[in-house]
C-alpha positions, 0 to 999 in steps of 0.5 A: 461062084456059078450063077443059077438061071432064074426066070421072070417069076417064080415061087419062093419060101420065106422060112423066118416068116413061115411062108411057102410058095409065095409068088415072086417077080424078078425085077431087074429094073428095081434095086431093092426087093419088096414085099406087099403089106398093108396097115404098116404101123410103128408103135413103141419100137415095134413095127406091125404090118399085115401081109396081103396075097389073096392066092395064099389064105394062110398069108393073106391078112396075116399080121407080123411084128418086127422089132428089128427093122430100118427106115429106107428111102426108095426112089420109084421108076417115076422118080418119086422118093418114098420112105419105107420100112425094111426088114431082114429075113430069109428066102429059099430059092433053088433049095438054098436059103439066103438073107434078103432085105425087103422093103414093106410096100403097099402093092395092091395093084400088083400081080406079085406080092414080092419083087426081087431087085438087083441088090438080091439077084446080083452075083447069084442069078442070071435072068432069062425071061423065057422061063418061069417057076424054075426054082418051084419046079425043081422043088416039086421034083 
């Protein structure tokens, strides 16, 4: 399979979540991918959370409910292990829709609401930090 060059950040669609042009940062230092949300509550087998991204009014403050989710333990770069919820969804980059696992994390201080980690990037993309928005630019053509 030929690998596609992806830049250090881009914009992606998440069809299952009805989200378009969401800013994503490619993070080769992270193993798992994550999405920024808040108010994560598990009640009676349903996970509820609020997605946050001030640049996207249709996304910011939107509440989602998931019946299918997992609990994972993620080690941060400073060595601290966190318990997180993880969902399965789809992402569209370069016109191709693929499955992706996203851990739910509070990323208020971060510039990008989504991080793409090595687990997703491997065998699909080559990262060239000189570039950005390659998928988004292709979509605009």
